[in-house]
MINULO-223770 format. One record per atom (N, C-alpha, C): residue in three letters; x, y, z negated. Coordinates in steps of 0.2 Angstrom, whole numbers, plus 5000, padded with zeros to 4 digits. Each point is the difference from the previous one (the first is absolute). Layout:
N
+-----+------+------+------+
!  aa !    X !    Y !    Z !
+-----+------+------+------+
! ALA !    X !    Y !    Z !
...
+-----+------+------+------+
END
This chain:
81
+-----+------+------+------+
!  aa !    X !    Y !    Z !
+-----+------+------+------+
! VAL ! 4929 ! 4956 ! 5076 !
! VAL ! 5005 ! 4998 ! 5004 !
! VAL ! 4999 ! 4993 ! 5003 !
! SER ! 5001 ! 4999 ! 5006 !
! SER ! 4999 ! 4994 ! 5004 !
! SER ! 5006 ! 4997 ! 5002 !
! THR ! 5002 ! 4994 ! 5000 !
! THR ! 5006 ! 4998 ! 5002 !
! THR ! 4999 ! 4996 ! 5007 !
! LYS ! 5005 ! 5000 ! 5004 !
! LYS ! 5000 ! 4996 ! 5006 !
! LYS ! 5007 ! 4997 ! 5001 !
! ALA ! 5001 ! 4996 ! 5005 !
! ALA ! 5006 ! 4997 ! 5002 !
! ALA ! 5006 ! 5006 ! 5000 !
! SER ! 4998 ! 5005 ! 5003 !
! SER ! 5006 ! 5006 ! 5001 !
! SER ! 4999 ! 5005 ! 4995 !
! ALA ! 4996 ! 5000 ! 4995 !
! ALA ! 5000 ! 5005 ! 4995 !
! ALA ! 4998 ! 4997 ! 4993 !
! THR ! 5005 ! 4999 ! 4996 !
! THR ! 4999 ! 4998 ! 4994 !
! THR ! 5003 ! 5004 ! 4994 !
! HIS ! 5004 ! 5005 ! 5002 !
! HIS ! 5004 ! 5004 ! 4995 !
! HIS ! 4997 ! 5007 ! 5000 !
! VAL ! 4999 ! 5003 ! 4994 !
! VAL ! 4999 ! 5007 ! 5000 !
! VAL ! 5004 ! 5003 ! 4995 !
! SER ! 5001 ! 5007 ! 5000 !
! SER ! 5004 ! 5003 ! 4995 !
! SER ! 4995 ! 5005 ! 4996 !
! LEU ! 5002 ! 5002 ! 4994 !
! LEU ! 4996 ! 5004 ! 4996 !
! LEU ! 5004 ! 5006 ! 4998 !
! ALA ! 4999 ! 5006 ! 5002 !
! ALA ! 5005 ! 5005 ! 4998 !
! ALA ! 4998 ! 5002 ! 4992 !
! ASP ! 5004 ! 5004 ! 4997 !
! ASP ! 4998 ! 5002 ! 4993 !
! ASP ! 4994 ! 5005 ! 5001 !
! GLY ! 4997 ! 5000 ! 4994 !
! GLY ! 4994 ! 5004 ! 5000 !
! GLY ! 5001 ! 5006 ! 4996 !
! VAL ! 4995 ! 5003 ! 4997 !
! VAL ! 5001 ! 5006 ! 4995 !
! VAL ! 4997 ! 4997 ! 4994 !
! GLU ! 5003 ! 5003 ! 4994 !
! GLU ! 4999 ! 4997 ! 4994 !
! GLU ! 4992 ! 5000 ! 4999 !
! GLY ! 4998 ! 4994 ! 4997 !
! GLY ! 4993 ! 4999 ! 4999 !
! GLY ! 4996 ! 4997 ! 5006 !
! GLN ! 5003 ! 5000 ! 5006 !
! GLN ! 4996 ! 4997 ! 5006 !
! GLN ! 4999 ! 4993 ! 4999 !
! LEU ! 4994 ! 4998 ! 5002 !
! LEU ! 4998 ! 4993 ! 5000 !
! LEU ! 4999 ! 4998 ! 5008 !
! LYS ! 5002 ! 4994 ! 5001 !
! LYS ! 5000 ! 4997 ! 5006 !
! LYS ! 4997 ! 4993 ! 5000 !
! ILE ! 4995 ! 4998 ! 5004 !
! ILE ! 4997 ! 4994 ! 5000 !
! ILE ! 5001 ! 4997 ! 5007 !
! ILE ! 5003 ! 4994 ! 4999 !
! ILE ! 5002 ! 4996 ! 5007 !
! ILE ! 4996 ! 4994 ! 5000 !
! ILE ! 4997 ! 4999 ! 5006 !
! ILE ! 4996 ! 4994 ! 5001 !
! ILE ! 5003 ! 4996 ! 5006 !
! HIS ! 5001 ! 4994 ! 4999 !
! HIS ! 5002 ! 4996 ! 5005 !
! HIS ! 4994 ! 4997 ! 5003 !
! LYS ! 4998 ! 5004 ! 5005 !
! LYS ! 4993 ! 4998 ! 5003 !
! LYS ! 5000 ! 4994 ! 5004 !
! THR ! 5004 ! 4999 ! 5005 !
! THR ! 5000 ! 4994 ! 5004 !
! THR ! 5007 ! 4997 ! 5000 !
! ARG ! 5001 ! 4993 ! 5001 !
! ARG ! 5006 ! 4997 ! 5001 !
! ARG ! 5000 ! 4996 ! 5006 !
! ALA ! 5005 ! 5001 ! 5004 !
! ALA ! 5001 ! 4996 ! 5006 !
! ALA ! 5004 ! 4994 ! 4999 !
! GLY ! 4998 ! 4994 ! 5001 !
! GLY ! 5004 ! 4994 ! 5000 !
! GLY ! 5003 ! 5000 ! 4993 !
! SER ! 5006 ! 4999 ! 5000 !
! SER ! 5004 ! 4999 ! 4993 !
! SER ! 5004 ! 5006 ! 4999 !
! ASN ! 4998 ! 5006 ! 5003 !
! ASN ! 5004 ! 5006 ! 4999 !
! ASN ! 4998 ! 5004 ! 4994 !
! ASP ! 5005 ! 5000 ! 4995 !
! ASP ! 4999 ! 5003 ! 4993 !
! ASP ! 5000 ! 5008 ! 5002 !
! LEU ! 4997 ! 5004 ! 4995 !
! LEU ! 5001 ! 5007 ! 5000 !
! LEU ! 5005 ! 5001 ! 4995 !
! VAL ! 5005 ! 5004 ! 5002 !
! VAL ! 5006 ! 5002 ! 4996 !
! VAL ! 5000 ! 5008 ! 4999 !
! ILE ! 4999 ! 5003 ! 4994 !
! ILE ! 5000 ! 5007 ! 4999 !
! ILE ! 5006 ! 5002 ! 4997 !
! THR ! 5004 ! 5004 ! 5002 !
! THR ! 5006 ! 5003 ! 4997 !
! THR ! 5000 ! 5007 ! 4998 !
! PRO ! 4998 ! 5001 ! 4994 !
! PRO ! 5000 ! 5007 ! 4997 !
! PRO ! 5007 ! 5003 ! 5000 !
! ALA ! 5001 ! 5006 ! 5001 !
! ALA ! 5006 ! 5004 ! 5000 !
! ALA ! 5003 ! 4999 ! 4993 !
! ASN ! 4996 ! 5000 ! 4995 !
! ASN ! 5002 ! 4999 ! 4993 !
! ASN ! 4995 ! 4996 ! 4996 !
! PHE ! 5001 ! 4995 ! 4997 !
! PHE ! 4995 ! 4995 ! 4997 !
! PHE ! 5003 ! 4997 ! 4994 !
! ALA ! 4997 ! 5002 ! 4994 !
! ALA ! 5002 ! 4998 ! 4994 !
! ALA ! 5001 ! 4992 ! 4999 !
! ALA ! 4995 ! 4997 ! 5003 !
! ALA ! 5000 ! 4992 ! 4999 !
! ALA ! 5004 ! 4996 ! 5005 !
! GLY ! 5004 ! 5003 ! 5003 !
! GLY ! 5004 ! 4996 ! 5005 !
! GLY ! 5002 ! 5004 ! 5006 !
! SER ! 5000 ! 4996 ! 5006 !
! SER ! 5001 ! 5004 ! 5006 !
! SER ! 4994 ! 4999 ! 5005 !
! THR ! 4996 ! 4995 ! 5000 !
! THR ! 4994 ! 4999 ! 5005 !
! THR ! 4994 ! 4998 ! 4996 !
! LEU ! 4995 ! 5000 ! 5004 !
! LEU ! 4993 ! 4997 ! 4998 !
! LEU ! 4999 ! 4995 ! 5006 !
! THR ! 4998 ! 4994 ! 4999 !
! THR ! 4998 ! 4996 ! 5005 !
! THR ! 4993 ! 4997 ! 4999 !
! SER ! 4996 ! 5000 ! 5005 !
! SER ! 4994 ! 4997 ! 5000 !
! SER ! 5000 ! 4994 ! 5005 !
! ASP ! 4998 ! 4994 ! 4998 !
! ASP ! 4999 ! 4994 ! 5004 !
! ASP ! 4993 ! 4998 ! 5002 !
! SER ! 4995 ! 5005 ! 4999 !
! SER ! 4993 ! 4998 ! 5001 !
! SER ! 4997 ! 5007 ! 5001 !
! ALA ! 4995 ! 4999 ! 5005 !
! ALA ! 4996 ! 5006 ! 5001 !
! ALA ! 4995 ! 5001 ! 4994 !
! ALA ! 4997 ! 5006 ! 5000 !
! ALA ! 4995 ! 5002 ! 4995 !
! ALA ! 5003 ! 5001 ! 4993 !
! ARG ! 5007 ! 5002 ! 5000 !
! ARG ! 5003 ! 5001 ! 4993 !
! ARG ! 5002 ! 5007 ! 5000 !
! ALA ! 5000 ! 5003 ! 4994 !
! ALA ! 5001 ! 5007 ! 4999 !
! ALA ! 5005 ! 5001 ! 4994 !
! VAL ! 5003 ! 5006 ! 5000 !
! VAL ! 5004 ! 5002 ! 4995 !
! VAL ! 4999 ! 5008 ! 4999 !
! GLN ! 5000 ! 5002 ! 4994 !
! GLN ! 5000 ! 5008 ! 4999 !
! GLN ! 5006 ! 5002 ! 4997 !
! LEU ! 5003 ! 5005 ! 5002 !
! LEU ! 5007 ! 5002 ! 4998 !
! LEU ! 4999 ! 5008 ! 4998 !
! LEU ! 5004 ! 5002 ! 4995 !
! LEU ! 5000 ! 5006 ! 4997 !
! LEU ! 5007 ! 5003 ! 5001 !
! PHE ! 5001 ! 5006 ! 5003 !
! PHE ! 5007 ! 5003 ! 5000 !
! PHE ! 5001 ! 5004 ! 4994 !
! ASP ! 5005 ! 4998 ! 4996 !
! ASP ! 5002 ! 5003 ! 4994 !
! ASP ! 5004 ! 5006 ! 5000 !
! GLY ! 5002 ! 5002 ! 5006 !
! GLY ! 5005 ! 5006 ! 5001 !
! GLY ! 5007 ! 4997 ! 5002 !
! SER ! 5001 ! 4994 ! 4999 !
! SER ! 5006 ! 4997 ! 5002 !
! SER ! 4999 ! 4993 ! 5004 !
! ASN ! 4995 ! 4996 ! 4998 !
! ASN ! 4999 ! 4993 ! 5002 !
! ASN ! 4993 ! 4999 ! 5001 !
! TRP ! 4998 ! 4995 ! 5005 !
! TRP ! 4993 ! 4998 ! 5000 !
! TRP ! 5000 ! 4994 ! 4995 !
! GLN ! 4994 ! 5001 ! 4996 !
! GLN ! 4999 ! 4995 ! 4995 !
! GLN ! 4993 ! 4996 ! 5002 !
! VAL ! 5000 ! 4994 ! 4998 !
! VAL ! 4994 ! 4996 ! 5001 !
! VAL ! 4995 ! 5001 ! 4995 !
! VAL ! 4994 ! 5003 ! 5002 !
! VAL ! 4995 ! 5001 ! 4995 !
! VAL ! 4995 ! 4994 ! 4999 !
! ALA ! 4998 ! 4998 ! 5006 !
! ALA ! 4995 ! 4994 ! 5000 !
! ALA ! 5001 ! 4997 ! 5006 !
! GLY ! 4997 ! 4994 ! 5001 !
! GLY ! 4999 ! 4996 ! 5006 !
! GLY ! 5003 ! 4993 ! 4999 !
! GLU ! 4999 ! 4996 ! 5005 !
! GLU ! 5002 ! 4993 ! 5000 !
! GLU ! 5008 ! 5000 ! 5002 !
! ILE ! 5004 ! 4999 ! 4994 !
! ILE ! 5007 ! 5000 ! 5001 !
! ILE ! 5004 ! 4994 ! 4998 !
! THR ! 4996 ! 4995 ! 4998 !
! THR ! 5004 ! 4994 ! 4998 !
! THR ! 4996 ! 4994 ! 5003 !
! GLY ! 5003 ! 4994 ! 5000 !
! GLY ! 4997 ! 4994 ! 5002 !
! GLY ! 5000 ! 4999 ! 5008 !
! THR ! 4998 ! 4994 ! 5002 !
! THR ! 5000 ! 4998 ! 5007 !
! THR ! 4995 ! 5003 ! 5003 !
! ALA ! 5001 ! 5002 ! 5006 !
! ALA ! 4995 ! 5003 ! 5005 !
! ALA ! 4998 ! 5007 ! 4997 !
! GLU ! 5004 ! 5004 ! 4997 !
! GLU ! 4998 ! 5006 ! 4997 !
! GLU ! 5006 ! 5005 ! 5002 !
! MET ! 4999 ! 5006 ! 4998 !
! MET ! 5005 ! 5005 ! 5001 !
! MET ! 5005 ! 4999 ! 4994 !
! VAL ! 5006 ! 4999 ! 5002 !
! VAL ! 5005 ! 4998 ! 4996 !
! VAL ! 5006 ! 5005 ! 5000 !
! ILE ! 5003 ! 5001 ! 4995 !
! ILE ! 5006 ! 5004 ! 5000 !
! ILE ! 5006 ! 4996 ! 5001 !
! ALA ! 5004 ! 5002 ! 5005 !
! ALA ! 5006 ! 4996 ! 5001 !
! ALA ! 5007 ! 5004 ! 4998 !
+-----+------+------+------+
END
């Protein structure tokens, strides 16, 4: 996913049980963060990336997206909000 001034938010629909999804914040325009809003997310309501070249892997458990791996804490990384 690449962000730009007019496109910073994306939604993520529910998957099927066992489905894996890898999201990569490929490029970042200016100071525009990437905000991902899963339909159902066990760890909160959104994922936010404030830096390009960050990734997160999610698993749909049948009810919610779960974070499996990735850069999800700290400054300039994929963070759960």
